[in-house]
C-alpha positions in Angstrom: 9.5 -10.9 -27.7 6.2 -12.7 -27.2 5.8 -11.4 -23.6 6.5 -7.8 -24.6 4.7 -5.0 -26.4 5.8 -1.8 -28.1 4.7 1.5 -26.7 5.9 5.0 -27.5 7.3 7.6 -25.0 8.1 11.0 -26.4 8.2 9.5 -29.9 10.7 6.7 -28.9 9.7 3.1 -29.3 10.0 1.2 -26.0 9.4 -2.5 -25.4 7.7 -3.2 -22.1 6.2 -6.4 -20.6 2.5 -7.0 -21.2 0.6 -5.5 -18.2 3.1 -2.6 -17.9 1.9 0.8 -16.6 2.6 4.3 -17.9 5.2 4.8 -15.2 6.9 1.5 -16.2 7.1 2.7 -19.8 8.6 6.1 -18.9 11.1 4.3 -16.7 12.1 1.9 -19.5 12.6 4.9 -21.7 14.5 7.1 -19.3 14.9 6.5 -15.6 15.7 10.2 -14.9 12.4 11.2 -16.5 10.5 8.6 -14.4 12.2 10.1 -11.3 11.0 13.5 -12.3 7.4 12.2 -12.7 7.7 10.6 -9.2 9.0 13.9 -7.8 6.0 15.8 -9.4 8.1 18.0 -11.7 6.9 16.2 -14.8 3.6 14.7 -15.8 2.7 11.8 -18.1 0.0 12.5 -20.7 -1.8 10.3 -23.2 -1.8 10.8 -27.0 -4.4 13.6 -26.6 -2.2 15.5 -24.1 -4.4 14.7 -21.2 -2.6 13.8 -17.9 -2.9 10.2 -16.9 -2.0 8.4 -13.7 1.4 6.5 -13.7 -0.4 3.4 -12.7 -2.5 3.3 -15.9 -2.2 -0.1 -17.6 -1.0 0.2 -21.2 -1.9 -1.6 -24.4 0.4 -2.2 -27.3 0.9 0.9 -29.4 0.1 3.3 -26.6 1.5 6.8 -27.1 2.7 8.7 -24.0 4.4 12.1 -23.6 6.0 13.7 -20.6 5.5 17.4 -20.0 6.6 19.9 -17.4 4.2 20.2 -14.5 3.3 23.8 -14.2 1.4 23.3 -11.0 2.3 25.4 -7.9 4.0 22.6 -6.0 4.7 18.9 -5.8 1.6 18.4 -3.6 -0.6 19.6 -6.4 1.2 17.4 -8.9 0.4 14.3 -6.9 -3.3 15.0 -7.0 -3.0 15.5 -10.8 -1.6 12.1 -11.3 
């Protein structure tokens, strides 16, 4: 796929279009997990484990993980994204 790039979400390789965001990659990997991120119960982190915004543009080879949001409520989760 010339218009696609490979990224990794929770150790699974996912092909996404160039210009895809972190949220796009999570959705391509598992829609239910992307819904949990949108709801604020899960967070997206980079390869270092630091939370990143779902709108962050990705480069080929990006490594993402999703983790439980241990924040007090979904309102706090939105500010962390």
